[in-house]
mmCIF file of the protein (N, C-alpha, C, O) and its ligand, coordinates in Angstrom:
data_MODEL
# 
_entry.id   MODEL 
# 
loop_
_entity.id 
_entity.type 
_entity.pdbx_number_of_molecules 
1 polymer     1 
2 non-polymer 1 
# 
_entity_poly.entity_id                      1 
_entity_poly.type                           'polypeptide(L)' 
_entity_poly.nstd_linkage                   no 
_entity_poly.nstd_monomer                   no 
_entity_poly.pdbx_seq_one_letter_code       MKCAVCNEKIEQTFLEKIKGTFVKKKPVCNACQKKYSKEEILKKI 
_entity_poly.pdbx_seq_one_letter_code_can   MKCAVCNEKIEQTFLEKIKGTFVKKKPVCNACQKKYSKEEILKKI 
_entity_poly.pdbx_strand_id                 A 
# 
loop_
_entity_poly_seq.entity_id 
_entity_poly_seq.num 
_entity_poly_seq.mon_id 
_entity_poly_seq.hetero 
1 1  MET n 
1 2  LYS n 
1 3  CYS n 
1 4  ALA n 
1 5  VAL n 
1 6  CYS n 
1 7  ASN n 
1 8  GLU n 
1 9  LYS n 
1 10 ILE n 
1 11 GLU n 
1 12 GLN n 
1 13 THR n 
1 14 PHE n 
1 15 LEU n 
1 16 GLU n 
1 17 LYS n 
1 18 ILE n 
1 19 LYS n 
1 20 GLY n 
1 21 THR n 
1 22 PHE n 
1 23 VAL n 
1 24 LYS n 
1 25 LYS n 
1 26 LYS n 
1 27 PRO n 
1 28 VAL n 
1 29 CYS n 
1 30 ASN n 
1 31 ALA n 
1 32 CYS n 
1 33 GLN n 
1 34 LYS n 
1 35 LYS n 
1 36 TYR n 
1 37 SER n 
1 38 LYS n 
1 39 GLU n 
1 40 GLU n 
1 41 ILE n 
1 42 LEU n 
1 43 LYS n 
1 44 LYS n 
1 45 ILE n 
# 
loop_
_struct_asym.id 
_struct_asym.entity_id 
A 1 
B 2 
# 
loop_
_chem_comp.id 
_chem_comp.type 
_chem_comp.mon_nstd_flag 
ALA 'L-peptide linking' y 
ASN 'L-peptide linking' y 
CYS 'L-peptide linking' y 
GLN 'L-peptide linking' y 
GLU 'L-peptide linking' y 
GLY 'peptide linking'   y 
ILE 'L-peptide linking' y 
LEU 'L-peptide linking' y 
LYS 'L-peptide linking' y 
MET 'L-peptide linking' y 
PHE 'L-peptide linking' y 
PRO 'L-peptide linking' y 
SER 'L-peptide linking' y 
THR 'L-peptide linking' y 
TYR 'L-peptide linking' y 
VAL 'L-peptide linking' y 
ZN  non-polymer         . 
# 
_pdbx_entity_nonpoly.entity_id   2 
_pdbx_entity_nonpoly.name        ? 
_pdbx_entity_nonpoly.comp_id     ZN 
# 
_pdbx_nonpoly_scheme.asym_id         B 
_pdbx_nonpoly_scheme.entity_id       2 
_pdbx_nonpoly_scheme.mon_id          ZN 
_pdbx_nonpoly_scheme.ndb_seq_num     1 
_pdbx_nonpoly_scheme.pdb_seq_num     101 
_pdbx_nonpoly_scheme.auth_seq_num    101 
_pdbx_nonpoly_scheme.pdb_mon_id      ZN 
_pdbx_nonpoly_scheme.auth_mon_id     ZN 
_pdbx_nonpoly_scheme.pdb_strand_id   A 
_pdbx_nonpoly_scheme.pdb_ins_code    . 
# 
loop_
_atom_site.group_PDB 
_atom_site.id 
_atom_site.type_symbol 
_atom_site.label_atom_id 
_atom_site.label_alt_id 
_atom_site.label_comp_id 
_atom_site.label_asym_id 
_atom_site.label_entity_id 
_atom_site.label_seq_id 
_atom_site.pdbx_PDB_ins_code 
_atom_site.Cartn_x 
_atom_site.Cartn_y 
_atom_site.Cartn_z 
_atom_site.occupancy 
_atom_site.B_iso_or_equiv 
_atom_site.pdbx_formal_charge 
_atom_site.auth_seq_id 
_atom_site.auth_comp_id 
_atom_site.auth_asym_id 
_atom_site.auth_atom_id 
_atom_site.pdbx_PDB_model_num 
ATOM   1   N  N  . MET A 1 1  ? -6.206  70.062 -69.345 1.00 0.00 ? 1   MET A N  1 
ATOM   2   C  CA . MET A 1 1  ? -6.587  68.826 -69.786 1.00 0.00 ? 1   MET A CA 1 
ATOM   3   C  C  . MET A 1 1  ? -6.450  67.795 -68.707 1.00 0.00 ? 1   MET A C  1 
ATOM   4   O  O  . MET A 1 1  ? -5.422  67.753 -68.030 1.00 0.00 ? 1   MET A O  1 
ATOM   5   N  N  . LYS A 1 2  ? -7.495  66.919 -68.510 1.00 0.00 ? 2   LYS A N  1 
ATOM   6   C  CA . LYS A 1 2  ? -7.502  65.932 -67.328 1.00 0.00 ? 2   LYS A CA 1 
ATOM   7   C  C  . LYS A 1 2  ? -7.447  64.514 -67.876 1.00 0.00 ? 2   LYS A C  1 
ATOM   8   O  O  . LYS A 1 2  ? -8.012  64.154 -68.908 1.00 0.00 ? 2   LYS A O  1 
ATOM   9   N  N  . CYS A 1 3  ? -6.704  63.742 -67.077 1.00 0.00 ? 3   CYS A N  1 
ATOM   10  C  CA . CYS A 1 3  ? -6.614  62.291 -67.337 1.00 0.00 ? 3   CYS A CA 1 
ATOM   11  C  C  . CYS A 1 3  ? -7.991  61.672 -67.304 1.00 0.00 ? 3   CYS A C  1 
ATOM   12  O  O  . CYS A 1 3  ? -8.758  61.854 -66.358 1.00 0.00 ? 3   CYS A O  1 
ATOM   13  N  N  . ALA A 1 4  ? -8.307  60.885 -68.430 1.00 0.00 ? 4   ALA A N  1 
ATOM   14  C  CA . ALA A 1 4  ? -9.604  60.214 -68.502 1.00 0.00 ? 4   ALA A CA 1 
ATOM   15  C  C  . ALA A 1 4  ? -9.761  59.058 -67.536 1.00 0.00 ? 4   ALA A C  1 
ATOM   16  O  O  . ALA A 1 4  ? -10.864 58.557 -67.316 1.00 0.00 ? 4   ALA A O  1 
ATOM   17  N  N  . VAL A 1 5  ? -8.640  58.640 -66.960 1.00 0.00 ? 5   VAL A N  1 
ATOM   18  C  CA . VAL A 1 5  ? -8.679  57.539 -65.936 1.00 0.00 ? 5   VAL A CA 1 
ATOM   19  C  C  . VAL A 1 5  ? -8.824  57.968 -64.533 1.00 0.00 ? 5   VAL A C  1 
ATOM   20  O  O  . VAL A 1 5  ? -9.787  57.620 -63.851 1.00 0.00 ? 5   VAL A O  1 
ATOM   21  N  N  . CYS A 1 6  ? -7.797  58.781 -64.062 1.00 0.00 ? 6   CYS A N  1 
ATOM   22  C  CA . CYS A 1 6  ? -7.760  59.168 -62.662 1.00 0.00 ? 6   CYS A CA 1 
ATOM   23  C  C  . CYS A 1 6  ? -8.298  60.687 -62.448 1.00 0.00 ? 6   CYS A C  1 
ATOM   24  O  O  . CYS A 1 6  ? -8.391  61.154 -61.313 1.00 0.00 ? 6   CYS A O  1 
ATOM   25  N  N  . ASN A 1 7  ? -8.628  61.391 -63.552 1.00 0.00 ? 7   ASN A N  1 
ATOM   26  C  CA . ASN A 1 7  ? -9.242  62.741 -63.338 1.00 0.00 ? 7   ASN A CA 1 
ATOM   27  C  C  . ASN A 1 7  ? -8.199  63.830 -62.939 1.00 0.00 ? 7   ASN A C  1 
ATOM   28  O  O  . ASN A 1 7  ? -8.571  64.993 -62.780 1.00 0.00 ? 7   ASN A O  1 
ATOM   29  N  N  . GLU A 1 8  ? -6.907  63.468 -62.778 1.00 0.00 ? 8   GLU A N  1 
ATOM   30  C  CA . GLU A 1 8  ? -5.960  64.464 -62.408 1.00 0.00 ? 8   GLU A CA 1 
ATOM   31  C  C  . GLU A 1 8  ? -5.525  65.265 -63.556 1.00 0.00 ? 8   GLU A C  1 
ATOM   32  O  O  . GLU A 1 8  ? -5.558  64.811 -64.699 1.00 0.00 ? 8   GLU A O  1 
ATOM   33  N  N  . LYS A 1 9  ? -5.106  66.483 -63.268 1.00 0.00 ? 9   LYS A N  1 
ATOM   34  C  CA . LYS A 1 9  ? -4.695  67.385 -64.328 1.00 0.00 ? 9   LYS A CA 1 
ATOM   35  C  C  . LYS A 1 9  ? -3.436  66.895 -64.899 1.00 0.00 ? 9   LYS A C  1 
ATOM   36  O  O  . LYS A 1 9  ? -2.510  66.509 -64.187 1.00 0.00 ? 9   LYS A O  1 
ATOM   37  N  N  . ILE A 1 10 ? -3.398  66.909 -66.160 1.00 0.00 ? 10  ILE A N  1 
ATOM   38  C  CA . ILE A 1 10 ? -2.145  66.500 -66.921 1.00 0.00 ? 10  ILE A CA 1 
ATOM   39  C  C  . ILE A 1 10 ? -1.430  67.725 -67.369 1.00 0.00 ? 10  ILE A C  1 
ATOM   40  O  O  . ILE A 1 10 ? -2.020  68.640 -67.943 1.00 0.00 ? 10  ILE A O  1 
ATOM   41  N  N  . GLU A 1 11 ? -0.034  67.740 -67.079 1.00 0.00 ? 11  GLU A N  1 
ATOM   42  C  CA . GLU A 1 11 ? 0.803   68.875 -67.255 1.00 0.00 ? 11  GLU A CA 1 
ATOM   43  C  C  . GLU A 1 11 ? 1.028   68.869 -68.825 1.00 0.00 ? 11  GLU A C  1 
ATOM   44  O  O  . GLU A 1 11 ? 0.930   67.842 -69.497 1.00 0.00 ? 11  GLU A O  1 
ATOM   45  N  N  . GLN A 1 12 ? 1.327   70.070 -69.324 1.00 0.00 ? 12  GLN A N  1 
ATOM   46  C  CA . GLN A 1 12 ? 1.621   70.291 -70.765 1.00 0.00 ? 12  GLN A CA 1 
ATOM   47  C  C  . GLN A 1 12 ? 2.977   70.844 -70.910 1.00 0.00 ? 12  GLN A C  1 
ATOM   48  O  O  . GLN A 1 12 ? 3.357   71.708 -70.119 1.00 0.00 ? 12  GLN A O  1 
ATOM   49  N  N  . THR A 1 13 ? 3.735   70.418 -71.853 1.00 0.00 ? 13  THR A N  1 
ATOM   50  C  CA . THR A 1 13 ? 4.968   71.105 -72.221 1.00 0.00 ? 13  THR A CA 1 
ATOM   51  C  C  . THR A 1 13 ? 4.736   72.334 -72.935 1.00 0.00 ? 13  THR A C  1 
ATOM   52  O  O  . THR A 1 13 ? 3.595   72.640 -73.281 1.00 0.00 ? 13  THR A O  1 
ATOM   53  N  N  . PHE A 1 14 ? 5.805   73.112 -73.197 1.00 0.00 ? 14  PHE A N  1 
ATOM   54  C  CA . PHE A 1 14 ? 5.715   74.341 -73.737 1.00 0.00 ? 14  PHE A CA 1 
ATOM   55  C  C  . PHE A 1 14 ? 5.240   74.310 -75.221 1.00 0.00 ? 14  PHE A C  1 
ATOM   56  O  O  . PHE A 1 14 ? 4.811   75.308 -75.799 1.00 0.00 ? 14  PHE A O  1 
ATOM   57  N  N  . LEU A 1 15 ? 5.359   73.035 -75.805 1.00 0.00 ? 15  LEU A N  1 
ATOM   58  C  CA . LEU A 1 15 ? 4.859   72.905 -77.093 1.00 0.00 ? 15  LEU A CA 1 
ATOM   59  C  C  . LEU A 1 15 ? 3.390   72.437 -77.091 1.00 0.00 ? 15  LEU A C  1 
ATOM   60  O  O  . LEU A 1 15 ? 2.831   72.116 -78.141 1.00 0.00 ? 15  LEU A O  1 
ATOM   61  N  N  . GLU A 1 16 ? 2.798   72.406 -75.939 1.00 0.00 ? 16  GLU A N  1 
ATOM   62  C  CA . GLU A 1 16 ? 1.431   71.990 -75.756 1.00 0.00 ? 16  GLU A CA 1 
ATOM   63  C  C  . GLU A 1 16 ? 1.187   70.529 -75.927 1.00 0.00 ? 16  GLU A C  1 
ATOM   64  O  O  . GLU A 1 16 ? 0.083   70.063 -76.209 1.00 0.00 ? 16  GLU A O  1 
ATOM   65  N  N  . LYS A 1 17 ? 2.290   69.815 -75.740 1.00 0.00 ? 17  LYS A N  1 
ATOM   66  C  CA . LYS A 1 17 ? 2.212   68.318 -75.730 1.00 0.00 ? 17  LYS A CA 1 
ATOM   67  C  C  . LYS A 1 17 ? 1.883   67.955 -74.284 1.00 0.00 ? 17  LYS A C  1 
ATOM   68  O  O  . LYS A 1 17 ? 2.424   68.513 -73.330 1.00 0.00 ? 17  LYS A O  1 
ATOM   69  N  N  . ILE A 1 18 ? 0.967   66.990 -74.173 1.00 0.00 ? 18  ILE A N  1 
ATOM   70  C  CA . ILE A 1 18 ? 0.683   66.535 -72.766 1.00 0.00 ? 18  ILE A CA 1 
ATOM   71  C  C  . ILE A 1 18 ? 1.735   65.528 -72.285 1.00 0.00 ? 18  ILE A C  1 
ATOM   72  O  O  . ILE A 1 18 ? 2.319   64.782 -73.071 1.00 0.00 ? 18  ILE A O  1 
ATOM   73  N  N  . LYS A 1 19 ? 1.954   65.535 -70.960 1.00 0.00 ? 19  LYS A N  1 
ATOM   74  C  CA . LYS A 1 19 ? 2.833   64.559 -70.349 1.00 0.00 ? 19  LYS A CA 1 
ATOM   75  C  C  . LYS A 1 19 ? 2.042   63.306 -70.105 1.00 0.00 ? 19  LYS A C  1 
ATOM   76  O  O  . LYS A 1 19 ? 1.708   62.935 -68.979 1.00 0.00 ? 19  LYS A O  1 
ATOM   77  N  N  . GLY A 1 20 ? 1.749   62.652 -71.259 1.00 0.00 ? 20  GLY A N  1 
ATOM   78  C  CA . GLY A 1 20 ? 0.858   61.455 -71.238 1.00 0.00 ? 20  GLY A CA 1 
ATOM   79  C  C  . GLY A 1 20 ? 0.633   61.090 -72.582 1.00 0.00 ? 20  GLY A C  1 
ATOM   80  O  O  . GLY A 1 20 ? 1.426   61.420 -73.464 1.00 0.00 ? 20  GLY A O  1 
ATOM   81  N  N  . THR A 1 21 ? -0.533  60.342 -72.839 1.00 0.00 ? 21  THR A N  1 
ATOM   82  C  CA . THR A 1 21 ? -0.833  59.872 -74.240 1.00 0.00 ? 21  THR A CA 1 
ATOM   83  C  C  . THR A 1 21 ? -2.307  59.973 -74.426 1.00 0.00 ? 21  THR A C  1 
ATOM   84  O  O  . THR A 1 21 ? -3.069  60.244 -73.498 1.00 0.00 ? 21  THR A O  1 
ATOM   85  N  N  . PHE A 1 22 ? -2.695  59.745 -75.669 1.00 0.00 ? 22  PHE A N  1 
ATOM   86  C  CA . PHE A 1 22 ? -4.166  59.676 -76.048 1.00 0.00 ? 22  PHE A CA 1 
ATOM   87  C  C  . PHE A 1 22 ? -4.477  58.218 -76.281 1.00 0.00 ? 22  PHE A C  1 
ATOM   88  O  O  . PHE A 1 22 ? -3.743  57.545 -77.005 1.00 0.00 ? 22  PHE A O  1 
ATOM   89  N  N  . VAL A 1 23 ? -5.597  57.682 -75.660 1.00 0.00 ? 23  VAL A N  1 
ATOM   90  C  CA . VAL A 1 23 ? -6.184  56.488 -75.922 1.00 0.00 ? 23  VAL A CA 1 
ATOM   91  C  C  . VAL A 1 23 ? -7.606  56.655 -76.384 1.00 0.00 ? 23  VAL A C  1 
ATOM   92  O  O  . VAL A 1 23 ? -8.461  57.136 -75.640 1.00 0.00 ? 23  VAL A O  1 
ATOM   93  N  N  . LYS A 1 24 ? -7.853  56.270 -77.577 1.00 0.00 ? 24  LYS A N  1 
ATOM   94  C  CA . LYS A 1 24 ? -9.156  56.560 -78.169 1.00 0.00 ? 24  LYS A CA 1 
ATOM   95  C  C  . LYS A 1 24 ? -9.620  57.942 -78.107 1.00 0.00 ? 24  LYS A C  1 
ATOM   96  O  O  . LYS A 1 24 ? -10.789 58.271 -77.904 1.00 0.00 ? 24  LYS A O  1 
ATOM   97  N  N  . LYS A 1 25 ? -8.500  58.842 -78.319 1.00 0.00 ? 25  LYS A N  1 
ATOM   98  C  CA . LYS A 1 25 ? -8.701  60.283 -78.344 1.00 0.00 ? 25  LYS A CA 1 
ATOM   99  C  C  . LYS A 1 25 ? -8.865  60.902 -76.972 1.00 0.00 ? 25  LYS A C  1 
ATOM   100 O  O  . LYS A 1 25 ? -9.132  62.100 -76.878 1.00 0.00 ? 25  LYS A O  1 
ATOM   101 N  N  . LYS A 1 26 ? -8.704  60.080 -75.825 1.00 0.00 ? 26  LYS A N  1 
ATOM   102 C  CA . LYS A 1 26 ? -8.936  60.550 -74.595 1.00 0.00 ? 26  LYS A CA 1 
ATOM   103 C  C  . LYS A 1 26 ? -7.502  60.670 -73.928 1.00 0.00 ? 26  LYS A C  1 
ATOM   104 O  O  . LYS A 1 26 ? -6.675  59.787 -74.151 1.00 0.00 ? 26  LYS A O  1 
ATOM   105 N  N  . PRO A 1 27 ? -7.224  61.645 -73.191 1.00 0.00 ? 27  PRO A N  1 
ATOM   106 C  CA . PRO A 1 27 ? -5.918  61.893 -72.607 1.00 0.00 ? 27  PRO A CA 1 
ATOM   107 C  C  . PRO A 1 27 ? -5.653  60.920 -71.359 1.00 0.00 ? 27  PRO A C  1 
ATOM   108 O  O  . PRO A 1 27 ? -6.479  60.853 -70.449 1.00 0.00 ? 27  PRO A O  1 
ATOM   109 N  N  . VAL A 1 28 ? -4.548  60.218 -71.351 1.00 0.00 ? 28  VAL A N  1 
ATOM   110 C  CA . VAL A 1 28 ? -4.213  59.460 -70.172 1.00 0.00 ? 28  VAL A CA 1 
ATOM   111 C  C  . VAL A 1 28 ? -2.886  59.905 -69.709 1.00 0.00 ? 28  VAL A C  1 
ATOM   112 O  O  . VAL A 1 28 ? -1.973  60.081 -70.516 1.00 0.00 ? 28  VAL A O  1 
ATOM   113 N  N  . CYS A 1 29 ? -2.730  60.109 -68.337 1.00 0.00 ? 29  CYS A N  1 
ATOM   114 C  CA . CYS A 1 29 ? -1.460  60.682 -67.860 1.00 0.00 ? 29  CYS A CA 1 
ATOM   115 C  C  . CYS A 1 29 ? -0.380  59.539 -67.746 1.00 0.00 ? 29  CYS A C  1 
ATOM   116 O  O  . CYS A 1 29 ? -0.722  58.359 -67.811 1.00 0.00 ? 29  CYS A O  1 
ATOM   117 N  N  . ASN A 1 30 ? 0.858   59.899 -67.585 1.00 0.00 ? 30  ASN A N  1 
ATOM   118 C  CA . ASN A 1 30 ? 1.903   58.914 -67.498 1.00 0.00 ? 30  ASN A CA 1 
ATOM   119 C  C  . ASN A 1 30 ? 1.855   57.990 -66.356 1.00 0.00 ? 30  ASN A C  1 
ATOM   120 O  O  . ASN A 1 30 ? 2.300   56.846 -66.448 1.00 0.00 ? 30  ASN A O  1 
ATOM   121 N  N  . ALA A 1 31 ? 1.293   58.486 -65.213 1.00 0.00 ? 31  ALA A N  1 
ATOM   122 C  CA . ALA A 1 31 ? 1.206   57.636 -64.036 1.00 0.00 ? 31  ALA A CA 1 
ATOM   123 C  C  . ALA A 1 31 ? 0.181   56.453 -64.298 1.00 0.00 ? 31  ALA A C  1 
ATOM   124 O  O  . ALA A 1 31 ? 0.463   55.306 -63.953 1.00 0.00 ? 31  ALA A O  1 
ATOM   125 N  N  . CYS A 1 32 ? -0.908  56.739 -64.864 1.00 0.00 ? 32  CYS A N  1 
ATOM   126 C  CA . CYS A 1 32 ? -1.954  55.729 -65.240 1.00 0.00 ? 32  CYS A CA 1 
ATOM   127 C  C  . CYS A 1 32 ? -1.317  54.752 -66.270 1.00 0.00 ? 32  CYS A C  1 
ATOM   128 O  O  . CYS A 1 32 ? -1.539  53.542 -66.229 1.00 0.00 ? 32  CYS A O  1 
ATOM   129 N  N  . GLN A 1 33 ? -0.543  55.320 -67.161 1.00 0.00 ? 33  GLN A N  1 
ATOM   130 C  CA . GLN A 1 33 ? 0.076   54.355 -68.223 1.00 0.00 ? 33  GLN A CA 1 
ATOM   131 C  C  . GLN A 1 33 ? 0.858   53.303 -67.552 1.00 0.00 ? 33  GLN A C  1 
ATOM   132 O  O  . GLN A 1 33 ? 0.817   52.123 -67.899 1.00 0.00 ? 33  GLN A O  1 
ATOM   133 N  N  . LYS A 1 34 ? 1.625   53.795 -66.508 1.00 0.00 ? 34  LYS A N  1 
ATOM   134 C  CA . LYS A 1 34 ? 2.480   52.876 -65.765 1.00 0.00 ? 34  LYS A CA 1 
ATOM   135 C  C  . LYS A 1 34 ? 1.687   51.962 -64.869 1.00 0.00 ? 34  LYS A C  1 
ATOM   136 O  O  . LYS A 1 34 ? 2.010   50.783 -64.731 1.00 0.00 ? 34  LYS A O  1 
ATOM   137 N  N  . LYS A 1 35 ? 0.719   52.464 -64.300 1.00 0.00 ? 35  LYS A N  1 
ATOM   138 C  CA . LYS A 1 35 ? -0.035  51.728 -63.357 1.00 0.00 ? 35  LYS A CA 1 
ATOM   139 C  C  . LYS A 1 35 ? -0.988  50.537 -63.937 1.00 0.00 ? 35  LYS A C  1 
ATOM   140 O  O  . LYS A 1 35 ? -1.196  49.463 -63.371 1.00 0.00 ? 35  LYS A O  1 
ATOM   141 N  N  . TYR A 1 36 ? -1.472  50.923 -65.075 1.00 0.00 ? 36  TYR A N  1 
ATOM   142 C  CA . TYR A 1 36 ? -2.456  50.042 -65.659 1.00 0.00 ? 36  TYR A CA 1 
ATOM   143 C  C  . TYR A 1 36 ? -1.964  49.480 -67.143 1.00 0.00 ? 36  TYR A C  1 
ATOM   144 O  O  . TYR A 1 36 ? -1.181  50.118 -67.847 1.00 0.00 ? 36  TYR A O  1 
ATOM   145 N  N  . SER A 1 37 ? -2.492  48.282 -67.497 1.00 0.00 ? 37  SER A N  1 
ATOM   146 C  CA . SER A 1 37 ? -2.145  47.860 -68.786 1.00 0.00 ? 37  SER A CA 1 
ATOM   147 C  C  . SER A 1 37 ? -3.076  48.556 -69.800 1.00 0.00 ? 37  SER A C  1 
ATOM   148 O  O  . SER A 1 37 ? -3.976  49.278 -69.369 1.00 0.00 ? 37  SER A O  1 
ATOM   149 N  N  . LYS A 1 38 ? -2.919  48.391 -71.025 1.00 0.00 ? 38  LYS A N  1 
ATOM   150 C  CA . LYS A 1 38 ? -3.707  49.051 -72.011 1.00 0.00 ? 38  LYS A CA 1 
ATOM   151 C  C  . LYS A 1 38 ? -5.180  48.603 -72.009 1.00 0.00 ? 38  LYS A C  1 
ATOM   152 O  O  . LYS A 1 38 ? -6.112  49.381 -72.212 1.00 0.00 ? 38  LYS A O  1 
ATOM   153 N  N  . GLU A 1 39 ? -5.317  47.276 -71.762 1.00 0.00 ? 39  GLU A N  1 
ATOM   154 C  CA . GLU A 1 39 ? -6.667  46.707 -71.624 1.00 0.00 ? 39  GLU A CA 1 
ATOM   155 C  C  . GLU A 1 39 ? -7.388  47.339 -70.426 1.00 0.00 ? 39  GLU A C  1 
ATOM   156 O  O  . GLU A 1 39 ? -8.582  47.626 -70.506 1.00 0.00 ? 39  GLU A O  1 
ATOM   157 N  N  . GLU A 1 40 ? -6.685  47.552 -69.341 1.00 0.00 ? 40  GLU A N  1 
ATOM   158 C  CA . GLU A 1 40 ? -7.354  48.149 -68.212 1.00 0.00 ? 40  GLU A CA 1 
ATOM   159 C  C  . GLU A 1 40 ? -7.641  49.602 -68.451 1.00 0.00 ? 40  GLU A C  1 
ATOM   160 O  O  . GLU A 1 40 ? -8.685  50.087 -68.014 1.00 0.00 ? 40  GLU A O  1 
ATOM   161 N  N  . ILE A 1 41 ? -6.843  50.268 -69.069 1.00 0.00 ? 41  ILE A N  1 
ATOM   162 C  CA . ILE A 1 41 ? -7.178  51.646 -69.431 1.00 0.00 ? 41  ILE A CA 1 
ATOM   163 C  C  . ILE A 1 41 ? -8.332  51.762 -70.264 1.00 0.00 ? 41  ILE A C  1 
ATOM   164 O  O  . ILE A 1 41 ? -9.167  52.642 -70.057 1.00 0.00 ? 41  ILE A O  1 
ATOM   165 N  N  . LEU A 1 42 ? -8.445  50.866 -71.267 1.00 0.00 ? 42  LEU A N  1 
ATOM   166 C  CA . LEU A 1 42 ? -9.589  50.940 -72.189 1.00 0.00 ? 42  LEU A CA 1 
ATOM   167 C  C  . LEU A 1 42 ? -10.905 50.689 -71.516 1.00 0.00 ? 42  LEU A C  1 
ATOM   168 O  O  . LEU A 1 42 ? -11.931 51.252 -71.896 1.00 0.00 ? 42  LEU A O  1 
ATOM   169 N  N  . LYS A 1 43 ? -10.876 49.847 -70.520 1.00 0.00 ? 43  LYS A N  1 
ATOM   170 C  CA . LYS A 1 43 ? -12.036 49.644 -69.672 1.00 0.00 ? 43  LYS A CA 1 
ATOM   171 C  C  . LYS A 1 43 ? -12.467 50.776 -68.837 1.00 0.00 ? 43  LYS A C  1 
ATOM   172 O  O  . LYS A 1 43 ? -13.656 50.955 -68.572 1.00 0.00 ? 43  LYS A O  1 
ATOM   173 N  N  . LYS A 1 44 ? -11.455 51.603 -68.385 1.00 0.00 ? 44  LYS A N  1 
ATOM   174 C  CA . LYS A 1 44 ? -11.717 52.629 -67.438 1.00 0.00 ? 44  LYS A CA 1 
ATOM   175 C  C  . LYS A 1 44 ? -12.141 53.933 -68.219 1.00 0.00 ? 44  LYS A C  1 
ATOM   176 O  O  . LYS A 1 44 ? -12.843 54.765 -67.643 1.00 0.00 ? 44  LYS A O  1 
ATOM   177 N  N  . ILE A 1 45 ? -11.759 54.111 -69.415 1.00 0.00 ? 45  ILE A N  1 
ATOM   178 C  CA . ILE A 1 45 ? -12.043 55.450 -70.106 1.00 0.00 ? 45  ILE A CA 1 
ATOM   179 C  C  . ILE A 1 45 ? -13.455 55.302 -70.747 1.00 0.00 ? 45  ILE A C  1 
ATOM   180 O  O  . ILE A 1 45 ? -13.948 56.238 -71.377 1.00 0.00 ? 45  ILE A O  1 
HETATM 181 ZN ZN . ZN  B 2 .  ? -4.163  59.445 -64.773 1.00 0.00 2 101 ZN  A ZN 1 
# 
């Protein structure tokens, strides 16, 4: 699974949860969550 913002691979835990979140059903990594505000992420995806 790749981050919808930076296109980097998002790691998954053993429970297949991603180390990130979903915004409008698109995966966003932790780094981008820290880097950008929610409004900025919405513009980028
Ligand atoms: Zn990212």
